[in-house]
C-alpha positions in Angstrom: 21.2 -39.6 10.3 23.7 -37.4 8.4 21.7 -37.7 5.2 18.8 -35.7 6.9 20.9 -32.7 7.7 20.2 -30.6 10.8 17.2 -31.7 12.9 14.6 -29.0 12.7 12.7 -27.7 15.7 9.7 -30.0 16.1 7.0 -29.7 18.7 6.4 -33.4 19.2 10.1 -34.4 19.3 11.8 -31.3 20.7 11.0 -29.5 24.0 10.8 -25.8 24.5 14.6 -25.6 25.3 15.6 -27.3 22.1 16.3 -30.7 23.6 14.9 -34.0 22.4 12.1 -35.3 24.6 13.0 -38.3 26.7 10.5 -40.7 25.1 12.0 -40.1 21.6 15.6 -40.7 22.6 15.7 -44.5 22.4 14.1 -44.4 18.9 16.5 -41.7 17.6 19.5 -43.7 19.0 18.4 -46.7 16.9 17.8 -44.7 13.8 21.1 -43.0 14.2 22.9 -46.4 14.0 21.1 -47.4 10.8 23.5 -45.7 8.5 23.4 -43.2 5.7 20.2 -43.1 3.7 18.5 -45.8 5.8 15.2 -43.9 6.5 14.8 -42.9 2.9 15.3 -46.5 1.8 12.8 -47.7 4.4 10.3 -45.2 3.2 10.6 -46.6 -0.4 10.3 -50.1 0.9 7.1 -49.2 2.8 5.6 -47.7 -0.3 6.4 -50.9 -2.3 4.9 -53.0 0.4 1.7 -51.0 0.3 1.7 -51.3 -3.5 2.4 -55.1 -3.6 0.1 -56.4 -0.9 -1.7 -53.4 0.7 -4.3 -51.0 -0.4 -3.2 -50.3 -4.0 -5.2 -51.6 -6.9 -4.1 -54.8 -8.7 -3.1 -52.8 -11.8 -1.1 -49.5 -11.9 -3.4 -46.6 -12.4 -6.4 -48.3 -10.8 -8.8 -46.3 -8.7 -7.3 -47.3 -5.4 -3.7 -46.5 -6.3 -4.2 -43.2 -4.4 -3.8 -44.7 -0.9 -2.6 -43.9 2.5 1.2 -44.1 2.8 3.0 -44.9 6.0 5.9 -42.8 7.2 8.8 -44.9 8.5 9.2 -42.6 11.5 6.5 -43.3 14.1 4.7 -40.8 16.3 5.8 -41.6 19.9 3.6 -41.1 23.0 4.9 -41.6 26.6 2.8 -43.9 28.9 1.8 -41.0 31.2 0.5 -38.8 28.3 -1.4 -41.7 26.8 -3.0 -42.5 30.1 -4.4 -39.0 30.2 -5.7 -39.3 26.7 -7.1 -42.7 27.4 -9.1 -41.4 30.4 -10.4 -38.4 28.3 -11.4 -40.8 25.5 -13.3 -43.0 27.8 -15.1 -40.1 29.4 -16.1 -38.6 26.0 -17.4 -42.0 24.8 -19.5 -42.3 28.0 -20.8 -38.7 27.6 -21.7 -39.1 23.9 -23.5 -42.4 24.7 -25.5 -40.6 27.4 -26.3 -37.8 25.0 -27.5 -40.2 22.3 -29.5 -42.2 24.8 -31.4 -39.1 25.8 -31.9 -37.6 22.4 -33.2 -40.9 21.0 -35.3 -41.4 24.2 -36.9 -39.0 26.6 -35.1 -35.9 25.1 -34.8 -34.3 28.6 -31.7 -32.3 27.3 -34.0 -30.5 24.8 -36.7 -29.8 27.4 -34.0 -28.3 29.8 -32.5 -26.2 27.0 -29.1 -27.8 27.3 -29.2 -28.7 23.6 -30.7 -26.4 20.9 -33.4 -28.2 18.9 -31.8 -27.0 15.7 -28.7 -29.2 16.4 -31.0 -32.3 16.6 -34.0 -32.0 14.3 -32.2 -30.2 11.5 -29.3 -32.7 11.7 -29.3 -35.2 8.8 -27.8 -37.7 11.3 -30.9 -37.8 13.4 -33.0 -40.8 12.3 -36.5 -40.5 13.5 -37.1 -44.1 12.9 -34.6 -44.8 15.8 -36.4 -42.6 18.3 -38.1 -44.5 21.1 -40.4 -41.8 22.6 -40.3 -41.5 26.3 -37.8 -44.2 27.1 -34.1 -44.6 26.4 -33.1 -47.0 23.6 -33.0 -50.6 24.8 -29.4 -51.0 23.5 -26.2 -48.8 23.7 -25.8 -46.5 20.7 -22.0 -46.6 20.5 -19.7 -49.5 20.2 -16.7 -48.0 18.4 -15.8 -44.4 19.0 -12.9 -42.3 17.6 -11.7 -38.8 18.1 -9.4 -36.6 16.0 -7.1 -34.7 18.4 -5.0 -31.6 17.9 -2.2 -30.5 20.2 -2.2 -26.7 20.6 0.5 -24.2 21.3 0.0 -24.7 25.0 0.9 -28.4 24.7 -2.7 -29.6 25.5 -4.6 -32.1 23.3 -8.0 -31.0 22.2 -10.7 -32.8 20.2 -11.0 -31.5 16.7 -13.9 -33.9 15.8 -15.8 -36.9 17.2 -16.4 -39.9 15.0 -19.4 -42.0 15.9 -20.8 -43.4 12.6 -18.3 -45.9 11.4 -14.9 -44.5 12.3 -12.3 -45.2 9.6 -8.8 -46.0 10.6 -8.4 -48.9 13.1 -7.6 -51.3 10.4 -5.2 -48.9 8.7 -3.5 -48.4 12.1 -3.1 -52.2 12.4 -1.7 -52.4 8.9 0.7 -49.6 9.5 2.1 -51.4 12.6 2.4 -54.7 10.6 4.2 -53.1 7.6 6.5 -51.0 9.8 7.4 -54.1 11.9 8.3 -56.0 8.8 10.2 -53.2 7.1 12.0 -51.7 10.1 12.1 -54.4 12.8 15.2 -53.0 14.5 13.3 -49.9 15.6 11.0 -52.1 17.8 13.8 -54.0 19.5 15.0 -51.1 21.5 11.6 -49.6 22.4 9.0 -50.9 24.7 6.0 -50.4 22.4 2.6 -51.5 23.5 1.0 -54.1 21.2 -2.3 -53.4 19.5 -3.1 -57.2 19.4 -4.9 -57.3 22.8 -7.2 -54.4 21.7 -8.4 -56.4 18.7 -8.8 -59.5 20.8 -11.0 -57.5 23.2 -12.9 -56.1 20.3 -13.6 -59.5 18.7 -14.6 -60.9 22.1 -16.9 -57.9 22.7 -18.7 -58.4 19.4 -19.4 -62.1 20.1 -20.8 -61.1 23.6 -23.3 -58.7 22.0 -25.2 -61.5 20.2 -28.6 -62.6 21.7 -27.8 -64.8 24.7 -29.7 -67.8 23.3 -27.4 -67.9 20.3 -24.6 -70.3 21.4 -22.6 -69.9 18.2 -23.3 -66.3 17.1 -22.8 -65.2 13.5 -21.1 -61.8 13.0 -20.9 -59.9 9.7 -19.2 -56.7 8.6 -21.2 -54.6 6.2 -19.1 -52.8 3.5 -20.0 -50.7 0.5 -17.9 -53.0 -1.6 -14.8 -52.7 -3.8 -15.9 -49.3 -5.2 -15.5 -47.7 -1.8 -12.1 -46.2 -0.9 -12.5 -47.9 2.5 -12.9 -51.4 1.1 -9.4 -52.5 1.9 -9.8 -51.5 5.6 -13.2 -53.2 5.8 -11.5 -56.4 4.5 -8.7 -56.1 7.1 -11.2 -55.5 10.0 -13.3 -58.5 8.9 -10.2 -60.7 9.2 -9.0 -59.2 12.5 -12.5 -59.7 14.0 -13.1 -63.1 12.3 -16.5 -62.1 10.8 -18.0 -62.4 7.3 -17.5 -59.5 4.9 -20.8 -58.7 3.3 -22.5 -56.2 1.0 -26.1 -55.2 1.3 -27.0 -57.5 -1.6 -25.8 -60.5 0.4 -28.3 -59.8 3.1 -32.1 -60.3 3.4 -34.6 -60.0 6.2 -37.0 -63.0 6.5 -39.5 -63.5 9.3 -38.0 -60.6 11.2 -34.4 -61.9 11.3 -31.4 -60.9 9.2 -29.9 -63.6 7.0 -26.8 -64.0 4.8 -27.6 -65.6 1.3 -25.2 -68.5 0.8 -24.9 -71.3 -1.6 -26.6 -73.6 0.9 -29.4 -71.2 1.7 -30.0 -68.5 4.3 -27.7 -68.2 7.3 -28.8 -66.1 10.2 -26.7 -63.0 11.2 -26.8 -62.0 14.9 -24.4 -59.0 14.9 -23.8 -56.6 12.1 -20.8 -54.3 12.2 -21.9 -51.5 9.9 -19.2 -49.6 8.0 -21.8 -47.4 6.2 -24.0 -44.4 7.1 -27.0 -45.4 9.2 -29.4 -43.5 6.9 -28.5 -45.9 4.1 -29.2 -49.1 5.9 -32.9 -49.6 5.2 -34.8 -48.2 2.2 -38.1 -48.8 4.0 -37.1 -46.3 6.7 -35.0 -43.7 4.8 -35.0 -42.4 1.2 -31.3 -42.0 1.4 -30.8 -45.7 1.3 -31.6 -45.9 -2.4 -30.8 -49.3 -3.8 -28.1 -50.1 -1.2 -29.9 -50.9 2.0 -31.6 -54.1 3.3 -35.4 -53.7 3.5 -36.6 -54.5 7.0 -33.2 -54.3 8.7 -34.1 -51.5 11.1 -37.3 -53.3 12.1 -35.3 -56.4 12.9 -32.9 -54.3 15.0 -35.8 -52.7 16.9 -37.1 -56.1 17.9 -33.7 -57.3 19.0 -33.3 -59.9 16.3 -29.9 -58.4 15.3 -27.5 -55.9 16.8 -26.2 -53.2 14.5 -22.9 -51.6 15.6 -22.8 -48.6 15.8 -26.5 -47.9 16.1 -27.9 -46.4 12.9 -28.6 -43.0 14.6 -25.2 -42.6 16.1 -24.1 -40.1 13.4 -26.1 -37.5 15.3 -23.3 -37.1 17.9 -20.7 -36.2 15.1 -22.3 -32.8 14.6 -19.6 -30.1 15.3 -22.3 -28.0 16.9 -22.4 -30.3 20.0 -18.8 -29.4 20.9 -20.1 -26.0 22.2 -22.3 -27.8 24.7 -20.3 -30.8 25.8 -18.7 -29.1 28.9 -22.2 -28.3 30.3 -23.5 -31.8 29.3 -20.6 -33.5 31.1 -21.6 -31.7 34.3 -25.3 -32.5 33.8 -25.0 -36.2 32.7 -21.8 -37.4 34.3 -21.4 -35.0 37.2 -17.8 -34.2 36.3 -15.9 -31.7 34.2 -14.9 -32.5 30.7 -11.3 -33.9 30.9 -10.5 -33.8 27.1 -12.1 -30.6 25.8 -12.9 -29.8 22.2 -11.3 -27.0 20.3 -13.0 -23.7 21.2 -16.4 -23.8 19.4 -19.3 -21.4 19.3 -22.7 -22.0 17.8 -23.8 -19.1 15.6 -27.4 -19.7 16.5 -26.7 -18.6 20.1 -27.5 -15.0 21.0 -24.5 -12.6 20.5 -22.2 -15.1 18.9 -22.4 -13.8 15.3 -21.5 -10.3 16.6 -18.5 -11.7 18.5 -17.3 -13.7 15.5 -17.4 -10.5 13.4 -15.3 -8.6 15.9 -12.6 -11.3 16.5 -10.2 -12.9 14.1 -9.0 -16.5 14.1 -12.3 -18.2 13.7 -13.1 -20.9 11.1 -16.7 -21.5 10.1 -17.9 -25.2 10.0 -21.3 -26.7 9.5 -23.1 -27.2 12.7 -24.3 -30.7 11.5 -22.6 -32.7 8.9 -19.0 -32.7 7.6 -19.3 -31.7 3.9 -16.4 -29.4 3.1 -16.9 -25.7 2.6 -14.5 -23.0 1.4 -14.3 -19.8 3.5 -16.3 -17.6 1.2 -19.1 -20.1 0.8 -19.3 -20.6 4.5 -19.5 -16.9 5.3 -22.2 -16.3 2.8 -24.3 -19.2 4.1 -23.8 -18.3 7.7 -25.2 -14.9 7.2 -28.5 -16.3 5.9 -28.6 -19.3 8.2 -26.5 -18.8 11.3 -28.1 -21.7 13.2 -26.5 -24.0 10.6 -22.9 -23.1 11.4 -20.4 -23.1 14.2 -17.2 -21.1 14.6 -14.1 -22.9 15.8 -10.6 -21.8 16.7 -8.5 -24.2 14.7 -5.0 -23.4 16.0 -1.8 -24.5 14.2 -1.3 -28.1 15.1 1.9 -29.5 16.5 4.6 -30.6 14.1 6.2 -34.0 13.8 9.2 -35.1 11.7 8.3 -36.9 8.4 10.5 -38.4 5.7 10.2 -36.4 2.5 12.6 -37.6 -0.1 16.0 -37.9 1.5 15.4 -35.5 4.4 13.2 -34.9 7.4 10.5 -32.2 7.3 8.3 -30.9 10.1 4.7 -31.4 9.1 1.4 -30.8 11.1 -0.3 -33.8 12.7 -3.7 -34.8 13.9 -4.0 -37.9 16.1 -6.9 -40.3 15.7 -7.6 -42.6 18.7 -10.1 -45.4 18.9 -12.1 -46.9 21.8 -14.4 -50.0 21.9 -17.1 -50.7 24.4 -16.8 -54.3 25.6 -20.3 -54.4 27.2 -19.0 -53.2 30.6 -16.3 -50.6 30.0 -14.6 -48.7 27.3 -11.2 -49.9 26.0 -8.8 -47.5 24.1 -6.4 -48.8 21.5 -2.8 -48.3 22.6 -1.9 -46.6 19.4 -3.8 -45.0 16.6 -3.5 -43.3 13.3 -1.5 -40.1 13.0 -2.6 -38.1 10.0 -0.3 -35.6 8.3 -1.5 -32.5 6.5 -2.8 -29.0 6.9 -5.3 -28.4 9.6 -8.0 -27.2 7.2 -7.7 -30.7 5.5 -7.6 -32.5 8.8 -11.0 -31.5 10.2 -13.2 -33.5 7.8 -13.7 -37.2 7.3 -10.7 -39.4 6.5 -9.9 -38.9 2.9 -9.0 -41.9 0.6 -5.3 -41.0 0.5 -2.6 -39.2 2.4 0.4 -39.7 4.7 0.0 -41.4 8.0 2.2 -42.6 10.8 2.2 -45.6 13.2 1.5 -44.4 16.7 3.7 -45.9 19.4 2.7 -45.9 23.1 5.7 -46.5 25.2 4.9 -49.1 27.9 5.7 -48.7 31.6 8.2 -51.3 32.7 6.4 -54.2 34.3 3.0 -53.1 33.0 0.4 -55.7 32.6 -1.0 -56.8 29.3 -4.7 -56.8 29.5 -6.6 -59.3 27.2 -10.1 -60.4 27.0 -11.6 -62.4 29.9 -12.0 -66.1 29.3 -15.4 -66.8 27.8 -17.1 -70.2 28.2 -18.5 -71.3 24.8 -20.2 -74.6 23.9 -18.1 -76.9 21.7 -18.3 -75.9 18.1 -19.5 -78.4 15.5 -17.0 -79.4 12.9 -17.8 -77.7 9.6 -16.4 -78.7 6.2 -19.4 -77.9 4.1 -18.3 -76.0 0.9 -21.7 -74.2 0.6 -21.3 -71.7 3.5 -20.1 -69.1 1.0 -22.0 -65.9 -0.1 -23.4 -66.3 -3.5 -21.8 -63.0 -4.6 -18.4 -64.3 -3.6 -18.9 -67.6 -5.5 -20.0 -65.6 -8.5 -16.8 -63.4 -8.5 -14.6 -66.4 -8.0 -16.3 -68.3 -10.8 -15.7 -65.5 -13.3 -12.2 -64.9 -12.0 -11.5 -68.5 -13.0 -13.2 -68.1 -16.4 -11.4 -64.8 -17.3 -8.0 -66.1 -16.2 -8.5 -69.2 -18.4 -9.7 -67.0 -21.2 -6.6 -64.9 -20.9 -4.4 -68.0 -21.0 -6.2 -69.2 -24.1 -5.6 -65.9 -25.9 -1.9 -66.1 -25.0 -1.7 -69.7 -26.4 -3.5 -68.7 -29.6 -1.4 -65.6 -30.2 1.8 -67.5 -29.6 0.9 -70.3 -31.9 -0.1 -67.7 -34.6 3.0 -65.7 -34.1 5.2 -68.7 -34.6 3.6 -69.4 -38.0 3.5 -65.8 -39.4 6.6 -64.2 -38.0 8.6 -65.4 -41.0 6.3 -63.4 -43.3 5.5 -66.3 -45.6 3.1 -69.0 -44.6 4.1 -72.4 -45.8 1.5 -74.4 -47.7 1.2 -77.0 -45.0 0.7 -74.3 -42.4 -2.1 -72.4 -44.3 -4.8 -74.7 -42.9 -3.4 -74.3 -39.4 -3.4 -70.5 -39.7 -6.9 -70.5 -41.0 -8.0 -72.6 -38.0 -6.1 -70.2 -35.7 -7.8 -67.3 -37.3 -11.2 -68.8 -36.5 -10.2 -69.5 -33.0 -8.9 -65.9 -32.6 -12.1 -64.5 -34.0 -14.2 -66.6 -31.5 -11.9 -65.3 -28.7 -12.8 -61.7 -29.6 -9.9 -60.8 -31.9 -12.0 -58.7 -34.3 -11.3 -59.3 -37.9 -9.1 -62.3 -37.4 -11.2 -64.7 -39.5 -11.4 -62.2 -42.4 -7.7 -62.1 -42.9 -7.1 -65.9 -42.9 -5.6 -67.7 -45.9 -3.0 -66.1 -48.1 -3.3 -62.7 -46.5 -2.8 -64.1 -43.0 0.9 -63.2 -42.8 0.1 -59.6 -43.6 -3.2 -59.1 -41.8 -3.0 -61.1 -38.5 -0.1 -59.1 -37.0 -2.1 -55.9 -37.0 -5.2 -57.8 -35.5 -3.0 -59.2 -32.7 -1.3 -55.9 -32.0 -4.7 -54.1 -31.8 -5.8 -56.8 -29.2 -2.8 -55.9 -27.0 -3.5 -52.2 -26.9 -5.1 -50.6 -23.9 -8.6 -50.9 -25.3 -7.9 -54.3 -27.0 -9.5 -57.6 -26.0 -6.5 -58.9 -24.2 -6.0 -55.7 -22.2 -9.7 -55.8 -21.3 -9.4 -59.3 -20.0 -6.5 -58.2 -17.8 -8.6 -55.3 -16.5 -11.5 -57.6 -15.7 -9.3 -60.1 -13.9 -7.9 -57.2 -11.9 -11.4 -56.0 -10.9 -12.4 -59.6 -10.0 -9.2 -60.1 -8.0 -10.0 -57.0 -6.0 -13.6 -58.3 -5.4 -12.2 -61.6 -4.1 -9.4 -60.0 -2.0 -10.9 -61.1 1.3 -10.7 -64.8 0.2 -7.0 -64.5 -0.8 -4.0 -64.6 1.5 -1.4 -61.9 1.3 0.9 -64.3 -0.6 -1.8 -65.3 -3.0 -2.8 -61.7 -3.6 0.8 -60.6 -4.2 1.3 -63.5 -6.7 -1.8 -62.5 -8.6 -0.9 -58.8 -8.5 2.8 -58.9 -9.4 2.5 -61.4 -12.2 -0.4 -59.6 -13.8 1.3 -56.3 -13.6 4.5 -57.8 -15.2 2.4 -59.3 -18.0 0.5 -56.1 -18.7 3.8 -54.1 -18.8 5.2 -56.6 -21.4 2.1 -56.2 -23.6 2.2 -52.4 -23.4 5.9 -52.5 -24.5 5.4 -55.0 -27.3 3.7 -52.7 -29.7 3.4 -54.4 -33.1 6.8 -56.3 -32.9 5.9 -60.0 -33.3 8.9 -61.2 -31.3 8.1 -58.9 -28.4 4.4 -60.0 -28.6 5.6 -63.6 -28.3 7.6 -62.7 -25.1 4.5 -60.9 -23.7 2.4 -64.1 -24.2 4.9 -66.0 -22.2 4.4 -63.5 -19.4 0.6 -64.0 -19.6 1.1 -67.8 -19.4 3.3 -67.3 -16.4 0.4 -65.3 -14.7 -2.1 -68.1 -15.5 0.2 -70.7 -14.2 0.8 -68.7 -11.0 -3.0 -68.4 -10.4 -3.4 -72.2 -10.9 -0.4 -73.0 -8.6 -1.5 -70.8 -5.7 -5.1 -72.0 -6.0 -3.9 -75.7 -6.0 -1.5 -75.3 -3.1 -2.9 -72.5 -0.9 -6.7 -72.8 -1.0 -8.7 -75.1 1.1 -10.9 -77.3 -1.1 -14.0 -75.5 0.1 -16.6 -73.3 -1.7 -14.1 -70.6 -2.7 -11.7 -73.0 -4.4 -14.6 -75.1 -5.9 -16.0 -72.1 -7.8 -12.7 -70.7 -8.9 -11.8 -74.1 -10.2 -15.2 -74.6 -11.7 -14.9 -71.4 -13.7 -11.5 -72.4 -15.0 -12.7 -75.9 -16.0 -15.9 -74.6 -17.8 -13.9 -72.0 -19.8 -11.2 -74.5 -20.7 -13.7 -77.1 -21.7 -15.5 -74.7 -24.1 -12.1 -73.6 -25.5 -11.0 -77.2 -26.2 -14.2 -78.1 -27.9 -14.0 -75.1 -30.1 -10.4 -75.4 -31.0 -10.6 -79.1 -31.8 -13.8 -78.3 -33.9 -11.9 -75.6 -36.0 -8.8 -77.7 -36.4 -10.7 -80.7 -37.7 -12.9 -78.7 -40.0 -11.0 -79.5 -43.2 -10.7 -82.2 -45.8 -9.6 -85.6 -44.4 -6.5 -85.5 -46.6 -5.2 -82.5 -44.6 -6.3 -83.7 -41.2 -2.7 -84.1 -40.0 -2.1 -80.4 -39.8 -5.2 -80.0 -37.7 -4.0 -82.7 -35.3 -0.6 -81.1 -35.0 -2.3 -77.8 -34.1 -4.6 -79.5 -31.5 -1.7 -81.1 -29.7 0.1 -77.7 -29.6 -2.9 -75.7 -28.3 -3.6 -78.4 -25.7 0.1 -78.4 -24.6 0.2 -82.1 -25.2 3.0 -82.5 -27.8 5.6 -83.9 -25.5 3.1 -86.4 -24.0 2.0 -87.6 -27.4 5.6 -88.1 -28.5 6.5 -90.0 -25.4 3.6 -92.3 -26.1 3.6 -92.7 -29.8 7.0 -91.4 -31.0 6.6 -89.4 -34.3 3.6 -91.3 -35.8 0.7 -88.9 -35.9 -2.8 -90.5 -36.2 -6.3 -89.2 -35.5 -7.4 -91.7 -32.8 -4.4 -91.4 -30.5 -4.3 -87.6 -30.8 -8.0 -87.2 -30.2 -7.9 -89.7 -27.3 -5.2 -87.6 -25.6 -7.0 -84.2 -26.0 -10.7 -85.4 -25.7 -11.0 -88.5 -23.6 -7.9 -88.9 -21.4 -9.0 -88.0 -17.9 -5.3 -88.0 -16.7 -4.4 -85.1 -19.1 -5.1 -81.8 -17.4 -5.4 -80.2 -20.9 -7.9 -82.8 -22.1 -11.7 -82.1 -22.5 -12.4 -85.2 -20.4 -10.3 -83.9 -17.5 -12.3 -80.7 -17.5 -15.7 -82.4 -17.6 -14.8 -84.8 -14.9 -13.6 -81.9 -12.7 -16.9 -80.0 -13.4 -19.0 -83.0 -12.4 -17.0 -83.5 -9.2 -17.1 -79.8 -8.2 -20.8 -79.5 -8.8 -21.5 -82.7 -6.9 -19.7 -81.1 -3.9 -22.2 -78.2 -3.7 -25.3 -79.7 -5.3 -28.2 -80.7 -3.2 -30.5 -83.6 -4.0 -32.7 -81.5 -6.2 -29.6 -80.2 -8.1 -28.4 -83.6 -9.3 -29.1 -82.6 -12.9 -26.1 -80.3 -13.0 -23.4 -82.8 -12.2 -25.4 -85.3 -14.3 -25.1 -83.1 -17.4 -21.4 -82.8 -16.9 -21.2 -86.6 -16.7 -23.2 -87.0 -19.9 -20.9 -84.6 -21.7 -17.9 -86.7 -20.5 -19.6 -89.8 -21.9 -20.2 -88.0 -25.2 -16.5 -87.0 -25.5 -15.4 -90.6 -24.9 -18.0 -91.9 -27.4 -16.6 -89.6 -30.1 -13.1 -91.0 -29.6 -14.3 -94.5 -29.6 -16.0 -93.9 -33.0 -12.8 -92.7 -34.5 -10.9 -95.6 -33.0 -13.3 -98.1 -34.6 -13.7 -96.3 -37.9 -12.3 -97.9 -41.1 -10.8 -94.5 -42.1 -9.9 -92.5 -39.0 -9.3 -89.3 -41.0 -12.8 -89.3 -42.4 -14.3 -90.1 -39.0 -12.2 -87.2 -37.4 -13.3 -84.8 -40.1 -17.0 -85.6 -39.3 -16.7 -84.5 -35.6 -16.9 -80.6 -35.9 -20.7 -80.4 -35.8 -20.8 -82.6 -32.7 -18.0 -80.6 -31.1 -19.9 -77.4 -31.8 -23.0 -78.8 -30.1 -20.9 -79.9 -27.1 -19.6 -76.4 -26.8 -23.1 -75.1 -26.7 -24.1 -77.6 -24.1 -21.2 -76.6 -21.9 -22.3 -72.9 -22.2 -25.8 -73.9 -21.2 -24.4 -75.7 -18.2 -22.6 -72.5 -17.2 -25.8 -70.6 -17.5 -27.6 -73.1 -15.3 -24.8 -72.7 -12.6 -25.3 -69.0 -12.8 -29.0 -69.2 -12.3 -28.9 -71.7 -9.6 -26.0 -70.5 -7.4 -25.5 -66.8 -8.2 -28.9 -65.4 -9.3 -30.6 -67.9 -6.9 -33.5 -68.5 -9.3 -35.3 -71.9 -9.3 -35.3 -73.8 -12.6 -39.0 -73.2 -13.2 -38.3 -69.4 -13.5 -35.4 -69.7 -15.9 -37.2 -70.5 -19.2 -35.8 -68.4 -22.0 -33.2 -66.7 -19.8 -30.1 -65.4 -21.6 -26.6 -66.1 -20.3 -25.4 -63.4 -17.9 -22.2 -62.4 -16.2 -23.2 -60.7 -12.9 -19.7 -60.2 -11.6 -18.6 -58.6 -14.9 -21.3 -56.0 -14.6 -19.5 -54.7 -11.4 -16.1 -55.2 -12.9 -16.6 -53.3 -16.2 
């Protein structure tokens, strides 16, 4: 560790005599043998891993690029110290559950004066709709509990804040452990680190047990705010760890008093809802704070036991910092035992004599008595003078320091430890690890921010210690399921448009490359003029503004600027890349880590090439190859890594619909010229459909309309042919269509028959050139029919509207509205 210089005096690593604490020594021994610059290199590798497959956005500069980083040096806790923390966490969870049970039930604590009414009724976390007057709530209020802990100068851990709404961090702690194990595996070999896996197994089992007993195969969903939330990535991780569906409020509906998930096959009942949002936003019928987010009738369904919501919607009440001043007395009253894990010293300013004491003494920090909205010191002091009951004073001592890798050296930085506990129906279980947050104490007291520096937390196991997992649960045999329709409509919508925009981006790349090859010389040859004119019309249809206007003799001078403009940050091609990035993020929970990395890395590389190309035609051509590489990667991972279920069906359906429309339009524009010049149009068709080599292998160098059109319109074995797309569309739709939806695959089959009929007419014509030149109007009509079929798919599977209600509806792109 010579590259880090002299080891500074650190509270967590070094004892009061300047020696290294015993539980740190094995790790430091391993790190010391890693060589010069090893930790700094591992820190860079961890950052790259987070960027490539973790929480960062698909494209650089995206909203979620400001993410939590993981320091390569973990925070280490000995088994004995963790055992004390574990016991304190369990006791606090039991205490807060008892407090919530009383305040949402008989409210004896208020009657006895043990809790001031101002901390309850003025608290925005108190939901009156959850109050069952006179009796305790029928179900526990807490399922997941977290606490932020601070080690003071005396060496004792104290609770800085209790987290009872939807505590953030367990998924991030699991991801930190996974990434650190991959980037620095040698550190784990010499240390007996307790695994987190049993905790998540227990958690998953506990969630399943909480479903109504009559439900033999319970359905569990995790409610998230969606990709616009900074906690989206962790919500996605938790849904995978706990094997539950990841849903947004729009995916849910309450029918006949029960909660359902809207899928392609209809409504699917939800028995347990893991809520990762504030309780006040769950039901717009019960709270005005819900706005347009909540699910109408959800709280009523929960009150009648039709669905379990975890944590209970009113659990936010216990997060109020003002309760910390009364927890010692409440522990004696409710549990009959002293509080083992105390809070930082806290006084409620509404109590008699407290404001005067705060004025006399220094070292106090003002915080809101209820809620966690940040306040600067001056603002808090002014508000506390006018409303002392709304504030508490806390002694936020300097936290302990822990070594962190900063550049190429170690620096001591303050630490707050977040631990997690889950109630399994009988007892509380504490995660053997947690999330160590790094920063100034003033920043560490509030909710988890969207970015920062964190550490993996190691709990060193006792030798011979038992690994506790979930008890065996007897479940009835599960029915085999292969139905593709058990997919939320929103997810199918996003995948459908991801396929369409990916194909649209590939089409733009092929058109630009074909155009660049013809105009890069500066002079368009006479035989190429018709091809350039057709390409200009294709570019105009693809959104390249002004492309059609510069066709003809001015093409060599005008089209380069049109193409360069499309590749700028606000150009059509860049906009397509941005939309694909947004849709990829929306579909992240349906992609494996390898698939996501493939999407991300190839799209970033292609975008970087476009940004560097400028107006240089040769560089633009290279950038188009990078775009084609991205599209090929998407098609490859979809073909080889996705089960042929609903997710793959709609991703592929989107690609086939978009490609079918593109082929129909490109063949239409290429053939729209006098029969005597049809050969140039045929040559262009084969190039754009990537079928030149196949044609030559079949027909050598003889170019005729019938063979060329057969290859690109009617050959179902050619993946670039119109017939191939229409056959795939009919097959995909038949997989998800019910008996009453037979018109959709039927329309695709009719379009396929029309494409084959056009080719047969050319084959049988006396003059094939004249017959081919007559096809553009029919191809234009076919393109419109394919667009209408896409609209019908949107209405049926994404908007969930019956056909009788769709008269006069315009084509919409629901996923794009969220992606823009």
